[in-house]
C-alpha positions in Angstrom: -11.4 140.6 279.4 -7.7 141.9 279.3 -7.8 142.6 283.2 -8.4 139.0 283.9 -5.7 137.7 281.7 -2.5 136.4 283.3 1.1 136.0 282.6 2.7 132.5 283.7 6.6 132.1 284.0 8.0 128.8 283.5 10.9 127.9 285.7 13.1 124.9 286.2 16.3 123.0 285.7 17.6 122.2 282.2 15.9 119.2 280.6 13.1 119.0 283.0 10.6 119.5 280.4 9.3 123.1 280.4 9.3 123.4 276.7 7.6 119.9 276.3 5.0 120.8 279.0 4.0 123.9 277.1 3.8 122.0 273.8 1.5 119.6 275.4 -0.7 122.4 276.6 -1.0 124.6 273.5 1.1 122.8 270.9 3.8 125.6 270.9 7.3 124.5 270.4 9.4 127.1 272.3 12.7 125.9 270.9 12.5 127.5 267.6 16.1 128.3 266.6 18.2 125.6 264.8 20.7 125.8 267.7 17.8 125.2 270.3 16.6 122.2 268.3 20.0 120.8 267.8 21.0 121.2 271.5 17.6 120.3 272.9 17.5 123.3 275.3 15.8 126.8 275.4 18.6 129.4 274.9 16.5 132.6 275.2 13.2 133.7 276.4 10.2 131.9 274.5 6.6 133.1 274.5 3.2 131.6 273.8 -0.3 131.7 275.0 -3.5 129.7 275.7 -6.9 131.2 275.0 -10.0 130.4 277.2 -13.3 132.0 276.8 -12.8 133.9 280.0 -9.1 134.7 279.9 -5.8 134.5 278.0 -2.9 132.7 279.5 0.5 134.0 278.4 3.5 131.7 279.1 7.0 132.7 279.3 9.5 129.8 278.9 12.9 130.8 280.2 16.2 129.0 279.9 17.2 126.4 282.6 20.8 126.3 282.0 22.9 128.1 284.6 25.0 130.0 282.0 21.5 131.6 280.6 20.1 132.6 284.0 20.3 136.3 282.8 17.9 135.6 280.0 15.6 133.8 282.7 15.7 136.9 284.8 14.8 139.2 281.9 11.8 137.1 281.3 10.7 136.9 284.8 10.1 140.5 285.9 6.6 140.9 284.3 5.0 137.5 285.3 2.1 137.1 287.6 2.5 133.6 288.7 5.4 131.0 288.3 5.0 127.4 287.2 7.9 125.5 288.3 8.7 122.3 286.5 10.5 119.4 288.3 11.5 116.1 286.9 10.3 113.3 289.1 13.6 111.4 288.5 15.9 114.3 289.4 13.9 116.2 292.0 14.9 119.8 293.0 18.1 120.7 291.3 20.4 123.9 291.4 18.7 125.8 288.7 15.3 125.1 289.9 16.3 126.4 293.3 18.0 129.6 291.8 14.9 130.2 289.7 12.7 130.1 292.7 15.1 132.4 294.8 15.1 134.9 291.9 11.2 134.8 291.7 11.2 135.2 295.6 13.5 138.2 295.2 11.4 139.8 292.5 8.3 139.6 294.8 6.2 137.1 292.8 3.6 135.8 295.2 2.1 132.6 293.8 3.5 129.4 292.2 2.3 126.1 291.2 4.4 123.1 290.5 4.4 120.5 287.9 6.3 117.2 288.6 7.2 116.0 285.0 8.2 112.7 283.7 6.2 110.8 286.3 5.9 107.7 284.0 9.7 107.4 284.7 9.3 107.2 288.6 7.4 105.1 291.1 4.5 106.6 293.3 6.9 106.5 296.3 9.4 108.5 294.5 6.7 111.1 293.3 5.6 111.5 296.9 9.3 112.1 297.9 9.6 114.9 295.4 6.2 116.4 296.6 7.7 116.4 300.2 10.8 118.0 298.8 9.0 120.7 297.1 6.9 121.5 300.2 9.9 121.7 302.5 11.7 124.0 299.9 8.7 126.4 299.7 8.5 126.8 303.5 11.7 128.9 303.2 10.3 131.2 300.6 7.6 134.0 300.7 6.0 132.6 297.6 2.8 130.8 298.2 2.9 127.2 296.8 -0.8 126.9 295.4 -0.8 123.4 294.0 1.3 120.5 292.9 0.3 118.6 289.7 1.8 115.4 288.3 2.4 115.1 284.4 3.5 112.3 282.3 3.5 111.7 278.6 1.7 108.4 279.1 -1.3 110.2 280.9 -0.8 113.5 279.2 -4.5 114.1 278.1 -6.0 113.3 281.7 -3.2 115.3 283.4 -3.7 118.3 281.1 -7.4 118.6 281.9 -6.6 119.2 285.5 -4.0 121.9 284.7 -6.2 123.7 282.2 -9.1 123.7 284.6 -6.8 125.2 287.3 -5.5 127.9 284.9 -9.0 128.9 284.0 -9.9 129.5 287.8 -6.6 130.6 289.1 -7.0 133.9 290.9 -4.9 136.6 289.6 -2.4 138.3 292.0 -3.1 142.0 292.4 -0.3 144.3 291.6 0.0 148.0 292.2 -0.3 149.9 288.9 1.5 153.3 288.8 -1.0 154.5 286.3 1.2 155.2 283.2 2.6 152.9 280.5 5.8 151.1 281.2 7.4 148.4 279.0 10.9 147.0 278.7 12.1 145.8 275.1 12.9 142.1 275.1 13.5 142.0 271.2 13.5 144.4 268.4 13.4 143.3 264.6 12.1 144.6 261.4 9.3 143.2 259.3 9.1 144.0 255.6 6.2 146.3 254.9 5.7 147.0 258.6 9.1 148.3 259.7 10.3 148.2 263.3 8.5 145.9 265.8 9.5 145.4 269.4 8.3 142.6 271.8 8.0 142.8 275.6 5.6 142.7 278.5 3.4 145.5 279.5 4.2 146.3 283.0 1.6 149.0 283.9 -0.8 151.4 282.5 -2.4 151.2 279.1 -1.1 151.7 275.5 -3.4 152.4 272.5 -2.8 152.3 268.9 -1.9 155.7 267.4 -0.4 157.1 270.6 3.0 158.6 271.0 5.5 156.9 273.3 9.0 157.8 274.4 12.2 155.6 274.3 13.9 157.0 277.2 17.3 155.5 276.6 17.4 157.1 273.1 15.4 160.2 274.3 13.2 159.7 271.2 9.4 160.0 270.8 7.8 157.6 268.3 4.4 156.7 267.1 2.6 153.2 267.9 1.4 152.2 264.5 0.0 148.9 265.5 -0.4 146.6 268.5 -0.4 142.9 268.7 -1.3 140.7 271.7 0.2 137.3 270.9 -1.2 136.6 267.2 -4.0 139.0 267.5 -4.1 142.7 266.4 -5.4 144.9 269.1 -6.4 148.5 269.6 -4.7 148.7 273.0 -2.9 146.6 275.6 -2.9 146.4 279.4 -0.6 144.6 281.9 -0.2 140.9 282.1 0.3 140.5 278.4 3.1 139.9 275.9 2.8 142.7 273.5 4.3 143.5 270.2 4.4 147.2 269.1 4.9 148.4 265.6 6.9 151.6 265.9 7.4 154.5 263.4 10.3 157.0 263.8 13.0 154.5 264.9 14.8 151.8 263.2 15.3 148.3 264.8 19.0 148.5 264.8 18.9 151.4 267.1 17.2 149.4 269.8 18.6 147.1 272.4 17.1 144.6 275.0 16.3 146.5 278.2 15.4 149.9 276.7 12.4 151.2 278.3 9.4 152.6 276.5 6.9 154.9 278.3 5.0 158.1 278.0 7.1 161.2 277.7 7.6 163.3 280.8 6.7 160.6 283.4 10.4 159.6 284.1 13.8 161.0 284.9 16.9 158.8 284.5 19.7 158.7 287.2 23.0 156.9 287.3 22.8 156.7 291.1 20.0 154.7 292.9 19.3 154.4 296.5 18.0 151.0 297.2 17.3 148.2 299.8 19.1 145.0 299.3 18.2 141.7 301.0 19.1 138.1 300.8 22.7 138.4 300.5 25.6 136.4 302.3 28.1 139.0 301.3 28.4 142.0 299.0 31.3 142.5 296.4 32.3 146.1 295.4 30.9 145.5 291.9 28.0 143.5 290.3 25.4 143.5 287.4 22.2 145.0 288.0 19.1 143.2 286.4 16.1 145.3 286.4 13.3 144.5 283.9 15.1 143.4 280.8 18.0 145.7 281.3 21.5 144.5 282.6 23.9 147.1 283.7 27.1 147.2 285.6 27.0 148.9 289.1 29.2 149.8 291.9 27.8 148.8 295.3 28.1 151.2 298.1 26.6 150.1 301.4 24.8 152.9 303.4 23.6 151.2 306.4 23.3 147.5 307.5 19.8 146.5 308.7 20.8 142.8 309.4 23.5 140.5 308.4 21.5 140.0 305.2 20.0 143.3 304.3 21.0 147.0 304.0 20.4 150.1 302.4 22.9 150.9 299.6 23.8 153.3 296.8 24.1 151.8 293.3 26.4 153.8 290.9 25.3 152.7 287.5 27.4 152.8 284.3 24.3 154.4 282.5 21.1 156.1 283.4 18.4 153.9 284.9 14.7 155.0 284.4 13.1 153.2 287.4 10.2 153.6 289.8 9.7 153.3 293.4 9.7 149.7 294.8 10.7 148.4 291.4 12.3 144.9 292.1 15.7 143.9 290.7 18.4 141.3 291.1 22.3 141.7 291.6 24.5 139.0 290.2 28.3 138.5 290.1 30.4 135.8 288.7 27.4 134.0 287.3 26.0 133.8 290.8 22.8 135.5 292.1 23.8 137.7 295.0 20.6 139.1 296.3 17.4 140.8 295.6 16.5 144.5 296.0 13.9 147.4 295.7 14.3 150.8 294.3 13.6 153.0 297.2 14.7 156.4 295.8 14.7 156.4 291.9 15.2 160.2 292.0 18.3 160.7 294.2 18.7 163.7 296.4 22.0 165.2 297.1 22.0 164.8 300.9 24.2 163.5 303.7 24.5 159.9 304.4 22.7 160.2 307.9 19.9 162.0 306.2 19.7 159.4 303.4 19.4 156.5 305.8 16.5 158.4 307.6 14.6 158.9 304.4 15.1 155.4 303.2 13.8 154.0 306.5 10.6 156.1 305.8 10.4 154.8 302.2 11.1 151.2 303.1 8.2 151.5 305.6 6.1 153.3 302.9 5.5 156.1 305.6 5.0 158.7 303.0 3.9 161.3 305.4 7.3 161.3 307.3 8.9 161.0 303.9 7.2 164.0 302.6 7.9 166.1 305.7 11.6 165.1 305.6 11.9 165.9 301.8 10.3 169.3 302.3 12.7 170.1 305.1 15.7 169.4 302.9 14.4 171.2 299.9 14.4 174.8 301.3 12.9 176.1 298.0 10.0 173.7 298.0 9.7 169.9 297.4 7.5 169.1 294.2 5.2 166.2 293.9 4.9 166.3 290.1 7.1 163.2 290.1 5.0 161.3 292.7 4.4 158.4 290.3 8.1 157.7 289.7 9.3 158.8 293.2 6.5 157.1 295.3 4.4 155.0 292.9 1.6 157.4 293.9 -0.9 159.1 291.7 -1.0 163.0 292.0 -4.4 162.4 293.7 -3.0 159.9 296.3 0.1 162.2 296.8 -2.1 165.3 297.3 -4.4 163.4 299.8 -1.3 162.8 302.0 0.2 166.1 301.6 -3.1 167.9 302.6 -3.2 166.0 305.9 0.4 167.3 306.9 0.1 170.2 309.5 3.7 171.1 309.6 4.1 172.4 306.0 2.1 174.5 303.5 1.0 172.6 300.5 0.4 174.4 297.3 -2.1 172.0 295.7 -2.1 173.9 292.3 1.4 173.6 291.7 2.0 170.4 293.8 4.6 171.7 296.0 5.5 171.4 299.6 7.0 174.2 301.6 8.6 173.6 305.1 8.3 175.7 308.1 11.9 176.7 307.9 11.1 178.1 304.2 8.1 180.1 305.6 9.9 181.5 308.5 12.7 182.8 306.2 10.4 184.3 303.8 8.3 186.0 306.5 11.5 187.6 308.0 12.4 188.8 304.5 9.0 190.4 304.0 9.2 192.2 307.4 12.9 193.2 306.7 11.9 194.7 303.3 9.0 196.9 305.1 11.4 197.9 307.8 13.8 199.3 305.2 11.1 200.5 302.8 7.9 201.5 304.8 6.3 202.6 301.4 6.8 199.3 299.7 3.5 197.9 298.2 3.5 194.2 298.3 1.7 191.5 296.7 2.3 187.7 295.9 3.2 188.7 292.4 5.7 191.4 293.4 7.2 189.1 295.9 7.8 186.5 293.2 9.9 188.7 291.2 12.6 188.5 294.0 11.8 184.8 295.0 10.9 183.1 291.7 11.3 179.6 293.4 8.3 180.5 295.6 4.7 180.0 294.1 2.3 182.9 294.2 -0.4 180.8 296.3 2.6 180.1 299.0 3.5 183.9 299.0 -0.2 184.8 299.2 -0.6 182.4 302.3 2.4 184.1 303.9 1.1 187.7 303.3 -2.4 186.8 304.6 -0.9 185.2 307.7 1.1 188.4 308.4 -2.1 190.4 307.9 -4.1 188.3 310.1 -1.7 188.5 312.9 -1.6 192.4 312.5 1.8 192.6 311.0 0.7 194.1 307.8 -2.0 196.6 306.5 -4.1 195.7 303.3 -5.4 198.4 301.0 -6.8 197.7 297.5 -5.2 194.3 297.4 -1.7 195.5 298.3 -0.1 194.9 301.6 1.8 197.8 303.3 3.8 198.5 306.5 1.4 199.3 309.5 3.6 202.6 309.6 3.0 203.6 305.9 1.9 207.0 305.3 0.6 206.6 301.7 -2.9 208.0 301.3 -3.4 207.3 297.6 -1.5 204.3 296.4 -2.0 204.9 292.6 -0.9 208.5 292.7 2.1 207.5 294.8 3.1 204.9 292.3 2.8 207.2 289.4 5.0 209.9 291.1 7.5 207.3 292.3 7.9 205.7 288.9 8.0 209.0 287.1 10.8 210.3 289.3 12.8 207.1 288.9 12.5 207.4 285.1 13.6 211.0 285.3 16.6 210.2 287.3 17.6 207.4 284.8 17.2 209.9 282.0 18.5 208.4 278.5 19.1 204.9 279.8 15.9 203.9 281.8 15.6 200.4 283.3 13.0 197.9 282.2 9.8 198.1 284.2 10.2 194.9 286.0 13.6 196.1 287.4 11.8 199.3 288.7 9.1 197.3 290.1 11.5 194.9 291.9 13.4 197.9 293.4 10.2 199.4 294.6 8.8 196.1 296.0 5.5 196.5 294.1 3.5 194.0 291.9 3.6 194.2 288.1 -0.2 195.0 287.8 0.2 198.0 290.0 3.4 199.2 288.2 1.8 198.5 284.8 -1.2 200.6 285.8 1.0 203.5 286.8 2.9 203.4 283.6 -0.3 203.5 281.6 -1.4 206.7 283.5 2.0 208.2 282.7 1.6 207.4 279.0 -1.8 208.5 278.8 -0.8 211.8 280.3 2.2 212.0 277.8 4.7 212.3 280.5 6.2 209.0 279.4 6.5 207.5 275.9 6.7 203.7 275.4 9.3 203.1 272.6 9.4 199.2 273.0 7.9 196.5 275.0 10.2 197.0 278.0 11.5 200.5 277.2 9.6 203.6 278.7 11.3 206.9 278.8 10.2 210.4 280.0 9.1 212.9 277.4 11.5 215.3 278.7 14.5 213.0 278.0 13.1 211.9 274.7 12.8 215.5 273.3 16.4 216.1 274.3 17.5 213.0 272.5 15.5 214.0 269.3 17.0 217.5 269.4 20.4 215.9 269.7 19.9 213.5 266.9 18.6 216.4 264.6 21.8 218.3 265.3 24.0 215.4 264.4 22.1 215.3 260.9 22.5 218.9 260.4 26.2 218.7 261.1 26.9 215.5 259.1 24.0 215.3 256.7 23.0 211.9 258.3 22.8 210.0 261.5 23.4 206.3 262.2 24.2 204.2 265.1 27.9 205.1 265.0 27.5 208.8 264.8 24.8 208.8 267.5 27.1 206.7 269.9 29.8 209.5 269.5 27.4 212.0 271.2 25.4 209.4 273.2 27.5 206.6 274.5 24.7 204.1 275.4 24.4 200.5 274.4 23.1 199.5 271.0 19.7 198.6 272.4 19.0 202.2 273.3 20.5 203.8 270.2 18.6 201.5 267.8 15.2 202.2 269.7 15.9 206.0 269.4 16.7 205.9 265.8 13.6 203.8 265.0 11.5 206.5 267.0 13.1 209.1 264.8 11.7 207.2 261.7 8.3 208.0 262.8 8.7 211.8 261.7 7.5 212.9 258.4 10.6 214.8 257.6 13.0 211.8 258.1 13.8 209.1 255.7 16.3 206.1 255.7 19.1 205.8 253.3 20.5 202.2 253.8 21.5 202.3 257.6 21.4 206.1 257.7 18.8 208.5 258.6 18.7 211.8 256.5 16.2 214.6 256.0 13.7 213.9 253.0 14.8 217.1 251.3 18.4 215.8 251.1 17.1 212.8 249.1 15.2 215.1 246.7 18.4 217.2 246.3 20.3 213.9 245.2 
């Protein structure tokens, strides 16, 4: 049933009867505080609901006073449909107009109007107001679905028509990014329950017992309980007013506008690339209203598309965890400036001209061109792991687009796009390596040692392509130069690695450094070292320390001579005759411990017979 539920936002001028209208429908008095009751106006967002057998209707009653528009905006981001209340005696008033402009900026698609206080006006006046409403909506992108009349004298009759409409109202379809997102409206503490937050579920699903992440605090908490209006629930979907009982955080740590979601889905940025529209002029500074969050920003126009729209960069006073096409409002000096859409919630450090090109593709939702462009500027690969935040696309949807692109290589396993330029550069590096070292034995894993930014599937693709074009030879899974004279790769590697270890004597390099210098893969190198150890030509002292038996025997003889001279050996005395790093000295002393005639005396090593003599 939750998928059919709907969230209705009430809009209208102060004292036009929004709160009274809701009270008539469901008996809920939204003006709950003493101040609200004394002043007779709604000061903050108020919430209630109406239950039908087929659906639940949640109402958000927002303030009508011009000084409280910021509270109205906070309540409007999550609504599916707007209900505009207009008093018949006043008609359209400034706050009604501003409310609808805000709804228009936020991309709300449907609205129905209720002309209130009809008992105070003549039928002719009511028709005038209807015409006024219809003319006003012709300038908006919001669909005016229906106009109702409502009066206290005919309350029951009027209510029946409206209730029937609410039951049959078709819910507007919204794109769901596929993961839970929720802005906090309120946070408070309840005795016996602890921290409780209220807000609207914007996307995805949340279940009782799940872990969620408060991004503004970088804190993971547990959802102990869920309440949808007055009912406990095991889960919640969008289009609902939801209260979450959280453990692991205190209510006084939380503020309106903080974002709750699943960990790992979002990254925060203090610079956002956006599309602004509906402005007459743009000041240098403004307040950004996004979800229930309000933050001060600096506006840097990038490119004007018309006299009322442009691409811009917003420099925010704190990090914003936004998603692609998330709607927002800019205000300044208590005036609504314009609406906007987030185009690049994850900003790339690129030139202004490049940025305008990218934003053009994003505004058009031409993701194929956007992917190609981003791959071209990310020379070490462009990852699609953040596609849900960056493009509001699931990994499946992003992969489908990426796989159809001909001009790039797409590593589907690691979700990375590589440009032609990156491929050409790596191809040239491989050919240069083989030109310098015709005996190099290459594989995707060996190449990754030198180019850790490139994935193994991508490197394998390049090697396979070079082999198919006759540029490389392939033997036993390793790629070599066409001019290579190696007959037995395994024997060649054994000899090569042994000679390197001989040359390095008492301070041999770690195996992966040797593999990198030889341009060989780890498996081939490890196999060669295993053969050397099995033949006792090399001894493994530690995980990454292999030394020739010849060098090790010389070190053992040297250590024993020190003991005979000084009656002991420790790190300091060994360093006097073998000036190596502590890593090597400790490894050699620990190897000395394995001999039966050696024992430890504190940090010193001595002969066992010396201990008996003591």
